[in-house]
Kinemage of the C-alpha trace (Angstrom):
@kinemage 1
@onewidth
@group {chain A} dominant
@subgroup {mainchain}
@vectorlist {calphas} color= white
{ca met a 1} P 5.859 11.383 8.118
{ca val a 2} L 4.514 7.865 7.573
{ca leu a 3} L 5.638 7.823 3.942
{ca ala a 4} L 9.136 8.852 5.018
{ca arg a 5} L 9.250 6.019 7.551
{ca ile a 6} L 7.988 3.501 5.004
{ca ile a 7} L 10.694 4.606 2.580
{ca leu a 8} L 13.287 4.261 5.350
{ca gly a 9} L 11.922 0.762 5.962
{ca phe a 10} L 12.444 -0.166 2.331
{ca leu a 11} L 15.953 1.322 2.395
{ca ala a 12} L 16.712 -0.691 5.553
{ca ile a 13} L 15.925 -3.846 3.574
{ca thr a 14} L 18.178 -2.862 0.686
{ca pro a 15} L 19.500 0.313 -0.988
{ca met a 16} L 17.186 1.456 -3.776
{ca thr a 17} L 16.775 3.979 -6.550
{ca gly a 18} L 13.585 6.007 -6.766
{ca tyr a 19} L 12.432 3.652 -9.511
{ca asp a 20} L 13.133 0.641 -7.270
{ca leu a 21} L 11.052 2.250 -4.512
{ca met a 22} L 8.114 2.814 -6.857
{ca arg a 23} L 8.309 -0.825 -7.931
{ca ala a 24} L 8.492 -1.919 -4.275
{ca phe a 25} L 5.376 0.103 -3.449
{ca arg a 26} L 3.447 -1.401 -6.363
{ca ser a 27} L 4.517 -4.973 -5.678
{ca ser a 28} L 4.598 -5.185 -1.905
{ca ala a 29} L 3.097 -2.230 -0.054
{ca asn a 30} L 0.266 -0.978 -2.229
{ca his a 31} L -2.289 -2.979 -0.241
{ca phe a 32} L -1.619 -0.849 2.839
{ca trp a 33} L -0.026 2.395 1.616
{ca ser a 34} L 0.090 4.133 -1.740
{ca ala a 35} L 2.354 6.862 -2.973
{ca asp a 36} L 2.784 8.451 -6.355
{ca lys a 37} L 6.104 9.116 -8.038
{ca ala a 38} L 6.232 12.791 -7.047
{ca gln a 39} L 5.597 11.967 -3.373
{ca val a 40} L 8.314 9.304 -3.326
{ca tyr a 41} L 10.956 11.482 -4.976
{ca arg a 42} L 10.063 14.524 -2.860
{ca thr a 43} L 10.265 12.419 0.320
{ca leu a 44} L 13.562 10.824 -0.757
{ca ser a 45} L 15.024 14.297 -1.288
{ca ala a 46} L 13.840 15.398 2.159
{ca leu a 47} L 15.324 12.280 3.777
{ca val a 48} L 18.682 13.057 2.160
{ca asp a 49} L 18.447 16.720 3.268
{ca glu a 50} L 17.673 15.557 6.844
{ca gly a 51} L 20.642 13.165 6.833
{ca arg a 52} L 18.437 10.077 7.164
{ca ala a 53} L 19.424 8.781 3.745
{ca arg a 54} L 22.433 9.287 1.515
{ca thr a 55} L 22.887 8.875 -2.199
{ca glu a 56} L 25.429 7.038 -4.268
{ca arg a 57} L 25.873 7.560 -8.005
{ca val a 58} L 26.332 4.229 -9.765
{ca ala a 59} L 27.693 4.435 -13.282
{ca gly a 60} L 25.395 2.863 -15.820
{ca thr a 61} L 26.629 0.385 -18.374
{ca asn a 62} L 25.143 1.531 -21.680
{ca ala a 63} L 22.526 3.346 -19.576
{ca pro a 64} L 22.273 6.530 -17.535
{ca asp a 65} L 23.878 6.638 -14.096
{ca arg a 66} L 21.651 5.479 -11.253
{ca ile a 67} L 21.177 7.330 -7.975
{ca val a 68} L 20.977 4.689 -5.241
{ca his a 69} L 19.672 5.701 -1.829
{ca his a 70} L 21.037 4.180 1.380
{ca ile a 71} L 19.656 4.525 4.889
{ca thr a 72} L 22.002 6.267 7.354
{ca asp a 73} L 22.461 5.591 11.057
{ca asp a 74} L 20.199 8.585 11.769
{ca gly a 75} L 17.631 7.092 9.390
{ca arg a 76} L 17.814 3.740 11.184
{ca ala a 77} L 17.275 5.515 14.510
{ca ala a 78} L 14.251 7.398 13.136
{ca leu a 79} L 12.845 4.174 11.698
{ca arg a 80} L 13.370 2.331 14.981
{ca glu a 81} L 11.705 5.154 16.946
{ca trp a 82} L 8.691 5.019 14.627
{ca leu a 83} L 8.488 1.204 14.673
{ca thr a 84} L 8.516 1.089 18.478
{ca ser a 85} L 6.071 3.966 19.013
{ca gly a 86} L 2.386 3.401 19.649
{ca pro a 87} L 0.180 2.274 16.781
{ca asp a 88} L -0.942 5.354 14.899
{ca arg a 89} L -4.128 4.605 13.014
{ca his a 90} L -5.085 7.155 10.408
{ca ala a 91} L -8.682 8.047 9.740
{ca glu a 92} L -9.751 6.358 6.539
{ca arg a 93} L -10.583 8.597 3.621
{ca asp a 94} L -12.593 6.614 1.113
{ca ala a 95} L -14.598 8.428 -1.552
{ca phe a 96} L -16.527 5.233 -2.328
{ca leu a 97} L -17.786 4.997 1.270
{ca ala a 98} L -18.783 8.661 1.108
{ca arg a 99} L -20.823 7.899 -2.019
{ca val a 100} L -22.576 5.003 -0.293
{ca phe a 101} L -23.241 7.156 2.779
{ca phe a 102} L -25.111 9.776 0.722
{ca ser a 103} L -26.662 7.488 -1.898
{ca asp a 104} L -30.161 7.608 -0.475
{ca thr a 105} L -30.586 10.610 -2.791
{ca ile a 106} L -30.288 8.509 -5.989
{ca glu a 107} L -32.314 5.692 -7.483
{ca thr a 108} L -31.444 2.059 -6.821
{ca ala a 109} L -30.305 1.208 -10.370
{ca pro a 110} L -27.420 3.714 -10.546
{ca leu a 111} L -26.466 2.893 -6.953
{ca arg a 112} L -26.405 -0.806 -7.805
{ca asp a 113} L -24.177 0.013 -10.821
{ca val a 114} L -21.716 1.892 -8.596
{ca ile a 115} L -21.579 -0.961 -6.085
{ca glu a 116} L -21.203 -3.618 -8.796
{ca thr a 117} L -18.394 -1.593 -10.390
{ca arg a 118} L -16.627 -1.380 -7.028
{ca arg a 119} L -17.144 -5.119 -6.541
{ca arg a 120} L -15.480 -5.868 -9.903
{ca glu a 121} L -12.568 -3.604 -8.940
{ca ala a 122} L -12.244 -5.379 -5.587
{ca leu a 123} L -12.206 -8.754 -7.332
{ca asp a 124} L -9.405 -7.474 -9.607
{ca glu a 125} L -7.500 -6.243 -6.538
{ca leu a 126} L -7.974 -9.617 -4.863
{ca asp a 127} L -6.729 -11.396 -7.974
{ca ala a 128} L -3.603 -9.208 -8.048
{ca leu a 129} L -2.920 -9.811 -4.345
{ca glu a 130} L -3.383 -13.561 -4.726
{ca arg a 131} L -1.035 -13.607 -7.749
{ca thr a 132} L 1.509 -11.793 -5.615
{ca arg a 133} L 1.089 -14.406 -2.896
{ca glu a 134} L 1.549 -17.220 -5.452
{ca thr a 135} L 4.836 -15.734 -6.656
{ca thr a 136} L 6.103 -14.903 -3.181
{ca ala a 137} L 8.004 -17.308 -0.996
{ca his a 138} L 6.272 -18.534 2.146
{ca pro a 139} L 8.933 -17.733 4.721
{ca asp a 140} L 9.399 -19.490 8.031
{ca pro a 141} L 8.848 -16.957 10.858
{ca ser a 142} L 11.540 -18.570 12.988
{ca thr a 143} L 14.281 -18.102 10.369
{ca glu a 144} L 13.054 -15.309 8.060
{ca arg a 145} L 11.229 -12.968 10.394
{ca gly a 146} L 11.316 -9.861 8.179
{ca ala a 147} L 10.119 -11.663 5.059
{ca trp a 148} L 7.433 -13.418 7.110
{ca leu a 149} L 6.149 -10.129 8.585
{ca arg a 150} L 6.003 -8.609 5.103
{ca ser a 151} L 4.054 -11.651 3.889
{ca met a 152} L 1.643 -11.191 6.788
{ca thr a 153} L 0.800 -7.670 5.550
{ca leu a 154} L -0.049 -9.239 2.187
{ca asp a 155} L -2.256 -11.725 4.029
{ca his a 156} L -4.001 -8.798 5.744
{ca gly a 157} L -4.609 -7.148 2.370
{ca ile a 158} L -6.167 -10.341 1.030
{ca arg a 159} L -8.381 -10.790 4.096
{ca ala a 160} L -9.464 -7.129 4.063
{ca thr a 161} L -10.340 -7.328 0.373
{ca leu a 162} L -12.351 -10.523 0.923
{ca thr a 163} L -14.241 -8.826 3.754
{ca his a 164} L -14.897 -5.801 1.533
{ca ile a 165} L -16.302 -8.062 -1.208
{ca asp a 166} L -18.553 -9.794 1.351
{ca trp a 167} L -19.790 -6.374 2.523
{ca leu a 168} L -20.531 -5.311 -1.062
{ca asp a 169} L -22.413 -8.575 -1.614
{ca asp a 170} L -24.472 -7.864 1.517
{ca ile a 171} L -25.433 -4.456 0.162
{ca leu a 172} L -26.346 -5.846 -3.245
{ca thr a 173} L -28.419 -8.638 -1.684
{ca ser a 174} L -30.228 -6.376 0.800
{ca leu a 175} L -30.678 -3.265 -1.338
{ca pro a 176} L -34.412 -2.819 -1.928
{ca asp a 177} L -35.718 -1.832 -5.328
{ca asp a 178} L -37.077 1.734 -5.609
{ca gln a 179} L -40.694 0.586 -5.458
{ca glu a 180} L -40.047 -1.314 -2.178
{ca gln a 181} L -38.956 1.774 -0.259
């Protein structure tokens, strides 16, 4: 259900093709929600079947026709209901944290390698988020509320990634060698 509401949110901003939605996820929502191509297209189809989105075929110029999705009034109502409902936190499912949780069964060197690999990945993620921030306008909340709120989710992603890197550094600094245990 959350993916459907996120897609409705994107469609409320502007009509989009499935390709446009995938690009929007990668460039603006990936730091808080991910979806693969099959999930997006399957959810778009369901939203159309439910009457919460409609499609429009746009003739392509020297290209295939495009199927553009628009939010309907029913879709706007469903989005509004979701946006005004209580905050629904989902339990985190993180395979990396599961590995750390059970890593007392392996030696320190391979554990350190896993943590250092994750740290490098987190630094790459941080770099990508900061590049996005550099290329994104810094909207004024009093005049561009929607754009400002979207930028604040990017800010959250950056802060969360920085905190994650600090946590990884704490583990690497405090992790005793095998002989110290």
